[in-house]
C-alpha positions as CSV (number, residue, x, y, z in Angstrom):
1,M,110.5,144.9,89.4
2,S,112.1,143.0,92.3
3,R,111.9,139.2,92.5
4,A,112.3,137.0,95.6
5,V,115.4,134.9,95.7
6,P,114.8,131.4,97.3
7,A,115.4,131.6,101.0
8,L,117.6,128.5,100.9
9,I,120.1,130.3,98.6
10,L,120.6,133.2,101.0
11,A,120.6,130.9,104.0
12,V,123.5,128.8,102.5
13,V,125.6,131.8,101.5
14,S,125.0,133.5,104.9
15,L,126.2,130.4,106.7
16,F,129.2,130.3,104.5
17,G,130.0,133.9,105.3
18,L,129.8,133.3,109.0
19,Y,132.6,130.7,108.8
20,A,134.8,132.2,106.0
21,G,134.6,135.9,107.0
22,G,134.7,137.1,103.4
23,P,132.0,137.8,100.7
24,A,129.6,134.9,100.5
25,Y,127.7,133.9,97.4
26,S,127.4,131.0,95.0
27,A,126.8,130.4,91.3
28,A,123.1,130.0,92.1
29,S,123.0,133.5,93.6
30,V,124.5,135.2,90.5
31,L,121.4,136.3,88.6
32,H,120.4,137.7,85.3
33,G,119.3,141.3,85.9
34,A,116.0,141.0,84.0
35,T,114.9,137.5,85.0
36,W,116.4,137.3,88.6
37,E,117.4,133.7,87.8
38,P,120.8,132.1,87.5
39,G,121.9,131.2,84.0
40,P,123.8,132.4,81.0
41,L,124.8,136.0,80.6
42,A,125.9,138.2,77.7
43,P,128.3,141.1,77.3
44,N,126.6,144.3,78.7
45,N,124.2,142.2,80.7
46,L,122.9,143.6,84.0
47,V,123.9,141.1,86.7
48,I,122.7,140.8,90.3
49,I,124.9,139.1,92.9
50,R,123.0,138.1,96.1
51,G,124.8,136.9,99.2
52,A,126.1,138.0,102.6
53,E,129.0,140.1,103.8
54,L,129.4,141.5,100.3
55,S,130.1,145.0,101.6
56,F,130.1,146.8,105.0
57,E,128.4,149.8,103.5
58,K,125.8,150.7,100.9
59,G,126.9,152.7,97.9
60,E,125.8,153.5,94.3
61,A,127.2,155.1,91.2
62,S,126.4,158.8,90.9
63,P,123.9,159.9,88.3
64,D,126.6,162.0,86.6
65,L,128.8,159.0,86.1
66,L,125.9,157.0,84.7
67,R,125.3,159.8,82.1
68,F,128.8,161.0,81.4
69,G,131.3,158.4,82.7
70,P,133.6,156.9,83.3
71,L,131.5,154.2,84.9
72,P,133.0,153.0,88.2
73,T,134.6,149.7,88.9
74,L,134.9,150.8,92.5
75,I,132.2,152.7,94.5
76,P,134.1,154.9,97.0
77,T,133.9,153.9,100.7
78,T,132.7,150.3,99.9
79,G,136.0,148.8,99.0
80,V,134.2,146.3,96.7
81,R,135.3,145.1,93.3
82,V,133.8,142.4,91.1
83,S,136.0,140.5,88.6
84,I,134.3,138.7,85.7
85,G,136.6,136.9,83.3
86,E,139.6,138.6,84.9
87,V,138.1,142.0,84.0
88,L,136.8,144.4,86.6
89,A,133.1,144.9,86.2
90,V,131.3,148.2,86.3
91,L,129.3,148.5,89.6
92,L,126.0,150.3,89.8
93,S,125.2,149.6,93.4
94,V,126.6,147.7,96.4
95,S,125.1,146.6,99.7
96,P,125.9,143.8,102.2
97,E,123.3,141.5,100.5
98,E,123.4,142.6,96.9
99,I,125.7,143.9,94.2
100,V,124.3,145.2,90.8
101,A,127.0,145.1,88.1
102,I,127.5,145.0,84.4
103,V,129.1,142.1,82.5
104,P,132.1,143.6,80.8
105,P,131.3,144.3,77.1
106,I,134.6,143.0,75.9
107,L,134.0,139.4,77.0
108,R,133.7,136.6,74.4
109,P,131.4,133.6,74.7
110,G,132.7,130.8,77.0
111,K,133.1,129.8,80.6
112,V,134.5,132.6,82.9
113,K,135.2,133.0,86.6
114,L,133.5,135.6,88.8
115,Y,134.6,136.6,92.2
116,V,134.0,139.5,94.7
117,L,136.7,141.4,96.5
118,R,135.9,143.3,99.7
119,N,139.0,145.2,100.5
120,S,141.6,142.4,100.9
121,L,139.1,139.6,101.4
122,K,138.2,137.5,98.3
123,G,135.1,135.5,97.9
124,P,134.8,132.2,96.1
125,D,135.4,131.7,92.4
126,V,132.1,130.8,90.7
127,E,131.8,129.7,87.0
128,L,129.6,131.6,84.7
129,E,128.6,131.0,81.1
130,I,128.9,134.0,78.8
131,R,126.9,133.7,75.5
132,Q,126.7,135.9,72.5
133,T,123.2,136.9,73.8
134,A,121.0,136.1,76.8
135,P,117.8,138.1,75.9
136,A,115.2,138.7,78.6
137,F,112.4,141.3,79.0
138,F,112.1,143.3,82.2
139,L,108.7,142.6,83.7
140,S,106.5,144.9,85.7
141,D,105.3,143.9,89.2
142,A,102.1,142.7,87.5
143,G,104.1,140.3,85.4
144,H,103.6,142.0,82.1
145,I,106.5,143.2,79.9
146,L,107.8,146.6,81.1
147,A,106.9,149.0,78.3
148,R,105.9,152.6,77.7
149,R,104.3,154.7,75.0
150,N,106.7,156.3,72.6
151,D,105.0,159.7,72.5
152,E,105.2,163.0,74.3
153,E,104.0,161.5,77.7
154,Y,106.2,158.4,77.7
155,A,103.6,156.8,80.1
156,F,104.3,153.3,81.3
157,L,101.8,150.7,80.1
158,S,99.4,149.3,82.7
159,E,96.0,147.7,82.9
160,E,94.6,151.2,83.4
161,K,96.6,152.8,80.6
162,P,97.2,150.1,77.9
163,A,98.7,150.7,74.5
164,R,96.4,150.6,71.4
165,P,97.0,148.7,68.1
166,G,99.1,150.8,65.8
167,D,100.9,152.7,68.7
168,S,104.6,153.2,68.8
169,I,105.8,151.6,72.0
170,I,109.1,151.0,73.8
171,L,110.0,147.6,75.4
172,Y,112.8,147.2,77.9
173,A,115.3,144.2,78.1
174,S,118.8,143.1,79.1
175,G,121.2,140.5,77.7
176,L,120.9,141.6,74.0
177,G,124.6,141.4,73.6
178,Q,127.1,143.4,71.6
179,T,126.4,146.7,69.9
180,Y,127.8,148.6,66.9
181,P,130.2,150.1,67.6
182,P,130.9,148.2,70.9
183,L,131.2,150.0,74.2
184,D,134.5,150.3,76.1
185,I,134.5,148.8,79.6
186,T,133.7,152.0,81.5
187,E,132.0,153.9,78.7
188,P,128.4,154.8,79.5
189,P,125.7,154.6,76.8
190,R,125.3,158.3,75.9
191,E,123.2,157.9,72.8
192,D,121.4,155.3,70.7
193,R,123.8,152.5,69.8
194,P,122.1,149.7,67.8
195,L,122.7,146.0,68.2
196,A,125.4,144.2,66.3
197,I,124.2,142.8,63.0
198,E,124.7,139.2,64.1
199,P,122.8,137.3,65.4
200,G,120.1,139.9,64.7
201,L,116.8,140.3,66.5
202,K,113.3,139.2,65.6
203,I,110.1,139.7,67.5
204,L,107.2,137.2,67.6
205,W,103.9,138.9,68.2
206,N,101.3,136.3,69.2
207,G,103.4,133.7,67.3
208,S,103.8,135.7,64.1
209,E,107.1,137.5,63.2
210,L,106.9,141.3,63.0
211,P,108.0,142.7,59.7
212,P,111.5,144.3,60.0
213,N,110.1,147.8,59.2
214,A,107.9,147.6,62.3
215,I,111.1,147.6,64.5
216,E,112.2,151.2,64.6
217,Y,115.3,150.7,66.9
218,A,116.9,147.9,69.0
219,G,119.9,148.8,71.1
220,L,121.3,150.4,74.2
221,L,119.2,152.7,76.4
222,P,121.1,156.0,76.8
223,G,121.9,156.8,80.5
224,F,121.0,153.3,81.8
225,P,124.0,150.9,81.6
226,G,122.9,147.3,81.1
227,F,119.5,148.2,79.7
228,Y,118.3,147.9,76.1
229,Q,115.2,149.3,74.5
230,I,113.2,148.1,71.5
231,R,111.1,150.8,69.8
232,L,108.4,149.3,67.6
233,Q,105.0,149.8,66.1
234,A,102.3,147.5,67.4
235,P,100.4,145.8,64.6
236,A,97.1,147.5,63.7
237,N,95.3,144.1,63.9
238,S,96.9,143.1,67.3
239,P,94.7,141.2,69.7
240,D,94.3,142.3,73.3
241,E,97.3,141.5,75.6
242,P,99.5,139.9,72.9
243,E,102.3,137.5,73.8
244,V,105.6,139.0,72.8
245,R,108.9,137.0,72.4
246,L,112.4,137.9,71.4
247,V,114.4,135.7,69.0
248,M,118.2,136.1,68.7
249,G,119.8,133.2,66.8
250,D,118.5,130.0,68.4
251,V,117.6,131.7,71.7
252,V,113.9,132.6,72.3
253,T,112.5,134.3,75.4
254,P,109.9,132.3,77.3
255,P,106.2,132.0,76.2
256,G,103.4,133.6,78.1
257,Q,105.0,137.1,78.6
258,R,102.3,139.6,77.5
259,L,102.0,143.3,76.8
260,W,99.4,145.7,78.2
261,L,97.6,146.4,74.9
262,R,93.8,146.7,74.4
263,R,91.7,147.5,71.4
264,P,89.6,150.6,71.9
265,P,86.0,149.9,72.9
266,M,83.5,149.8,70.1
């Protein structure tokens, strides 16, 4: 699911790091965890910080902490912390060029400052926009929406193994905002926790809104901080490779994102 960051961004932050000696990054290298693009984020959003001299060592949160908590705001031996809106963010992984973190769930919409601390050295303050929601699908390497069958096999959808009309499937996203009840800062998602009632979620399937009873669940993905899942039933009359879009309030995901789904051969 990796995406290339423009070389110019990394060249600029690397040059800054050579002169300043501290963590080097910019607002343009703070990326939405699903789109790998700069822009608005939401509470519980997966966020990627790209740069240089972010850490001297690699480290990642242990699987036990991801499942049972508390989620770490410091990964031992790295000395790295990330502040977003004056709240220490949960860290999933750290390396010299990249930090994967979670936007604190307690943040409210508005402009906030992000900075990285590496031991006693502080990186620059960069301004972020936090919105109520910043929905985006995770995409596979082939560019289709990351999804799997909601059955005993849980196989990921692909060109070779597409879903069928009428199947129950799971879509993966980030940036869907607050849940009910909301998470604490370092609380892992241990079980299904649905989205907050407002602003609600709608799904456009080839331009037509799915009926509410077709959406079985929309909320956090247990065991995977920053990830959301949407379990739904594909329409029985679905065309091949339908375009799927999320609608949350006045925010709509981009057009042209499609799902591996094919009607069975006649």
